[in-house]
C-alpha positions in Angstrom: 88.2 25.5 7.7 91.8 25.2 6.7 93.3 28.5 5.5 94.4 28.2 1.9 94.9 24.4 2.1 93.3 22.4 -0.7 93.4 18.8 -2.0 96.6 16.9 -2.1 98.9 17.7 -5.0 100.4 14.9 -7.2 102.6 12.8 -4.9 105.2 11.1 -7.1 106.2 7.6 -6.0 109.7 7.2 -4.7 111.6 4.2 -6.1 112.4 1.8 -3.3 109.8 3.1 -0.8 106.4 1.5 -0.3 103.5 2.3 2.0 100.6 0.1 3.2 97.5 1.0 5.2 95.2 -0.9 7.5 92.4 -0.3 9.9 92.9 -1.5 13.5 90.0 0.5 15.1 92.3 2.0 17.7 90.0 5.0 18.4 87.2 4.6 15.9 86.0 1.5 14.1 86.7 1.4 10.4 89.2 4.2 10.4 92.5 3.6 8.6 94.9 4.1 11.5 97.9 1.9 10.9 100.5 2.6 8.3 103.6 0.5 7.4 106.4 1.9 5.3 109.1 -0.2 3.8 112.5 1.2 2.6 114.4 -1.0 0.2 117.5 -2.7 1.6 120.5 -0.4 1.5 118.4 2.7 2.3 119.6 5.2 4.8 117.4 7.0 7.3 117.8 10.2 9.3 115.5 11.4 12.1 114.8 14.4 14.4 112.5 14.1 17.4 110.8 16.0 20.2 112.8 17.6 22.9 110.1 17.0 25.5 111.6 15.1 28.4 108.3 13.1 28.7 108.9 11.7 25.2 106.8 8.7 24.2 108.0 5.1 24.1 108.2 5.0 20.3 110.4 8.1 20.3 112.9 6.4 22.7 113.0 3.3 20.5 113.5 5.3 17.3 116.4 7.2 18.7 118.0 4.0 19.7 117.4 2.2 16.4 118.6 4.8 13.8 122.0 3.2 13.9 120.7 -0.3 13.1 119.9 0.1 9.4 116.1 0.4 9.9 114.0 -0.9 7.0 110.4 -0.6 8.2 108.5 2.2 9.8 105.3 1.4 11.8 102.8 4.3 12.4 99.6 4.3 14.4 97.1 7.1 15.2 94.6 7.3 17.9 97.0 6.5 20.7 100.3 8.3 21.6 101.7 5.6 23.9 103.2 8.5 26.0 103.2 8.7 29.7 102.7 4.9 29.8 105.9 3.8 31.5 107.2 0.3 31.2 103.9 -1.2 30.0 103.9 1.3 27.1 107.4 0.4 26.2 106.6 -3.3 26.2 103.6 -2.6 23.9 105.7 -0.7 21.5 108.3 -3.5 21.5 105.7 -6.1 20.9 104.4 -4.4 17.7 107.9 -4.0 16.4 108.7 -7.7 17.1 105.5 -8.8 15.3 106.3 -6.8 12.2 109.9 -8.0 12.2 108.8 -11.6 12.4 106.4 -11.1 9.5 109.0 -9.5 7.3 112.2 -11.4 8.2 114.1 -8.4 9.6 115.5 -7.8 13.1 113.3 -6.1 15.5 115.8 -3.2 15.8 115.2 -2.5 12.1 111.6 -1.5 12.8 110.9 2.1 13.8 107.6 2.7 15.7 105.6 6.0 15.7 102.5 6.8 17.6 100.2 9.8 17.8 96.9 10.5 19.6 95.8 10.5 23.2 98.5 10.7 25.9 98.4 8.4 28.9 96.7 5.4 27.5 98.5 2.1 26.9 99.0 1.2 23.2 96.5 -1.5 22.1 99.3 -3.7 20.7 97.0 -6.6 19.9 94.8 -4.5 17.6 97.8 -3.3 15.7 99.5 -6.7 15.5 96.3 -8.2 14.1 96.2 -5.9 11.0 99.9 -6.0 10.2 99.4 -8.6 7.5 96.7 -6.4 5.9 99.1 -3.4 5.9 101.9 -5.5 4.4 99.7 -6.9 1.7 98.8 -3.3 0.8 102.4 -2.1 0.3 102.7 0.0 -2.8 104.9 2.9 -4.0 101.8 4.8 -5.1 100.1 4.9 -1.7 101.4 8.2 -0.4 98.0 9.9 -0.6 96.1 7.2 1.4 99.0 7.1 3.9 98.6 10.8 4.4 95.1 10.2 5.5 96.1 7.2 7.6 98.4 9.3 9.9 95.8 12.1 10.6 94.5 12.9 14.1 92.6 16.2 14.5 93.7 17.2 11.0 90.9 18.1 8.7 92.8 17.5 5.5 95.8 15.2 4.5 99.1 17.0 3.9 101.6 16.1 1.2 104.2 17.6 -1.1 106.4 16.3 -3.9 109.2 17.6 -6.1 111.3 16.1 -8.9 114.7 17.5 -9.8 117.6 16.6 -12.0 120.8 15.8 -10.1 123.9 14.6 -12.0 121.8 14.0 -15.0 119.3 11.7 -13.1 115.7 12.4 -12.2 115.4 12.5 -8.4 112.1 12.5 -6.5 111.4 13.9 -3.1 108.0 13.2 -1.7 106.6 13.7 1.8 103.6 13.6 4.1 102.9 15.1 7.5 100.2 15.3 10.1 99.5 17.9 12.8 96.9 20.5 13.7 97.3 21.3 17.5 99.7 21.1 20.4 102.1 22.7 17.9 105.4 24.3 19.0 108.9 23.8 17.7 111.4 21.3 19.1 109.3 19.9 17.5 105.6 20.3 17.0 102.9 17.7 17.6 103.6 16.3 14.2 104.7 13.3 12.3 106.6 13.9 9.1 107.9 11.4 6.5 109.9 12.5 3.5 111.6 10.0 1.1 113.9 10.4 -1.8 115.5 8.0 -4.2 118.8 10.0 -4.2 122.0 8.3 -3.1 123.6 10.1 -0.1 125.7 9.1 2.8 123.8 8.8 6.1 125.7 11.5 8.0 125.0 14.0 5.3 121.4 13.0 5.2 121.1 13.6 8.9 122.7 17.0 8.5 120.4 17.8 5.7 117.3 16.9 7.8 118.4 18.9 10.7 118.9 22.0 8.6 115.5 21.5 6.8 113.7 20.9 10.1 115.1 24.1 11.6 113.8 26.0 8.6 110.4 24.4 8.6 108.9 22.3 11.4 110.9 24.2 14.0 109.5 27.5 12.7 105.8 26.9 13.2 103.6 27.3 16.3 99.9 27.1 16.9 99.5 27.1 20.7 103.0 27.0 22.2 102.7 23.4 23.4 105.5 20.9 22.7 104.3 17.4 22.2 105.7 14.1 23.5 105.7 12.2 20.2 107.1 14.5 17.5 109.2 12.8 14.8 110.4 13.8 11.4 112.1 11.2 9.2 114.1 11.6 6.0 114.7 8.4 4.0 117.0 8.0 1.0 116.6 4.7 -0.9 119.5 5.2 -3.3 117.5 3.9 -6.2 118.2 6.9 -8.5 120.7 6.4 -11.3 123.3 8.8 -9.9 126.6 8.8 -8.0 126.4 8.9 -4.2 126.5 12.4 -2.6 129.4 12.3 -0.2 130.4 16.0 0.1 128.5 18.7 1.9 129.8 21.5 -0.3 129.0 19.7 -3.6 126.5 21.1 -6.2 124.5 17.8 -5.9 124.1 18.2 -2.1 122.8 21.7 -2.6 120.3 20.6 -5.3 118.9 17.8 -3.1 118.9 20.0 0.0 116.9 22.7 -1.8 114.3 20.1 -2.9 114.1 18.7 0.6 113.8 22.2 2.2 111.0 23.1 -0.2 109.0 19.9 0.5 109.4 20.2 4.3 108.5 23.9 4.4 105.3 23.2 2.5 104.4 20.4 4.8 105.1 22.5 7.9 103.1 25.4 6.6 100.2 23.0 5.7 100.1 22.1 9.4 99.7 25.7 10.4 97.0 26.2 7.6 95.1 23.3 9.2 95.7 24.5 12.7 92.9 23.5 15.1 90.1 26.1 14.7 92.4 28.4 12.6 90.8 31.2 10.5 94.1 33.0 9.8 97.5 32.0 8.5 100.0 34.4 10.0 103.6 35.0 8.9 105.8 36.8 11.5 109.1 38.2 10.3 111.6 39.9 12.6 114.3 41.8 10.8 117.3 43.7 12.0 118.2 41.7 15.0 121.6 41.4 16.5 121.3 37.6 16.9 119.1 34.7 15.7 118.1 34.1 19.3 116.7 37.6 19.9 114.8 37.5 16.6 113.2 34.2 17.5 112.4 35.5 21.0 110.5 38.4 19.6 108.8 36.3 17.0 107.6 33.7 19.5 106.5 36.3 22.0 104.2 37.7 19.3 103.1 34.3 18.0 102.3 32.9 21.5 100.4 36.0 22.9 96.8 35.0 23.6 95.9 38.7 23.3 97.4 39.0 19.8 96.0 35.7 18.7 92.4 36.5 19.8 92.8 40.0 18.1 93.7 38.2 14.9 90.6 36.0 15.2 88.4 39.1 15.8 90.2 41.0 12.9 90.9 43.7 15.4 94.1 45.8 14.6 94.9 46.2 18.3 98.6 46.9 17.5 99.4 47.9 21.1 99.4 44.2 21.9 102.2 43.6 19.4 104.3 46.3 21.0 103.7 44.8 24.4 104.9 41.4 23.3 108.0 42.7 21.6 108.7 44.6 24.9 108.5 41.5 27.1 110.4 39.2 24.7 113.5 39.6 26.9 115.8 41.3 24.3 118.6 43.0 26.3 119.1 46.7 25.8 116.2 47.0 23.4 115.8 50.5 22.1 112.1 50.8 21.5 112.5 54.1 19.6 114.2 52.2 16.8 111.4 49.7 16.2 109.0 49.8 13.3 106.0 47.4 13.0 104.1 46.6 9.8 100.9 44.7 9.0 101.5 43.6 5.5 102.7 46.8 3.8 101.0 49.1 6.3 103.3 50.8 8.8 101.5 50.9 12.1 104.3 52.1 14.3 107.5 54.0 13.5 110.3 54.7 16.0 108.3 53.0 18.7 105.1 55.0 18.3 102.1 55.2 16.1 103.0 56.1 12.5 101.6 59.5 11.6 100.0 58.2 8.3 98.5 55.1 9.9 94.7 54.8 10.1 92.5 52.3 11.9 90.8 51.6 8.5 94.2 50.4 7.1 94.8 48.1 9.9 91.3 46.7 9.8 91.6 46.0 6.1 94.7 43.8 6.7 93.4 42.1 9.7 90.3 41.0 7.8 92.4 38.9 5.4 92.8 35.2 5.8 96.6 35.5 5.3 98.4 38.2 7.3 102.0 39.2 7.7 103.4 40.9 10.8 106.8 42.4 10.2 108.9 43.8 13.0 112.0 45.9 12.2 114.3 46.0 15.3 117.0 48.1 13.5 119.8 46.8 15.7 121.6 44.3 13.4 121.4 42.2 10.3 119.8 39.0 11.4 116.3 38.0 10.2 114.0 35.1 11.2 110.5 34.0 10.0 107.9 31.8 11.6 104.3 30.9 10.9 101.3 30.8 13.3 97.5 31.1 13.5 94.9 33.0 15.4 93.1 31.5 18.5 89.4 30.8 17.9 86.4 29.5 19.8 86.7 26.3 17.7 90.2 25.7 19.1 88.8 25.7 22.6 86.0 23.3 21.6 88.2 20.9 19.8 90.6 20.5 22.8 87.9 20.6 25.4 86.2 17.6 23.7 89.4 15.8 22.5 88.9 12.7 24.6 85.1 12.7 24.3 
């Protein structure tokens, strides 16, 4: 069951951005698995993508096409179209060309996205056949059903929406995401789509997205695997009644960035809460580091340790496993006698050893919670970093063992 993740909140429509859904039966008959998104002419789009060298054909095309004033986004689930070589690229191109022909835009103005099983050729004919259905379904109010249409092993759709006043105008920021497993930054096995009706120059939008992704989707991990298909897009339609944001240091930029950061962080945390087989939502915070890099090294060492993750699943306060992970994180000249570790507000180790006041009952109480915080005080600098992860359960193994069956 998802940890603290409930029904979708109200997802406000974004002026100039429409979504349409169709069923191609890519993996299962009758499932809504194709989503078309249309951005009004004049919209600007930014994107960040996986750093996996074996990136999927759609990722390659998206990177190439961001500079061509894209207007349509085409998403399919059930098939990743990754590890498919030239035939996979041709299949992706065919779907883009078909959508372009139906809508009267250039093929370069269509951005493709795929998620699902790796190593199988995209069934382009199935997708092309339902494009008219998806186009006929285009509507600004279809965020919720689109959130369902991009799911794979997710158990619940994920969405977030905010409305803020910028320059006297009401501005909307709404987004959806998918992801539950094969989650690791740079980026995770996720697709994320966030749209706003704000007016902003494309280079600033790209900068805003990169910062927001680093604070959200690049701070989550479930199993340490980096996918081949990860994509996160930020679209600005410019339909709000406001002046264009052209300066990074302006109050308007900061207001919009805060709204985007909030939406993307909630979407990223929703992915962790819905992690495959997850029973715990875990916040790992490392304080007092000398650099950002060493704080993240320590945090990921803890987050990726199978021993810690299974202890979390068992609600076992086996804090020695945390110390071991901190120790092998690779921080140079680490003075372990300066390190304190907390489970929520319970100090379990002080100055590198068990805290005198700590009891096993205190640790067990925290570990039994569905939401847990692990805080590590390095006491060697002023840098802090936070990331979010899950436990590792029997159900995670079952889901991934049976993924293709």
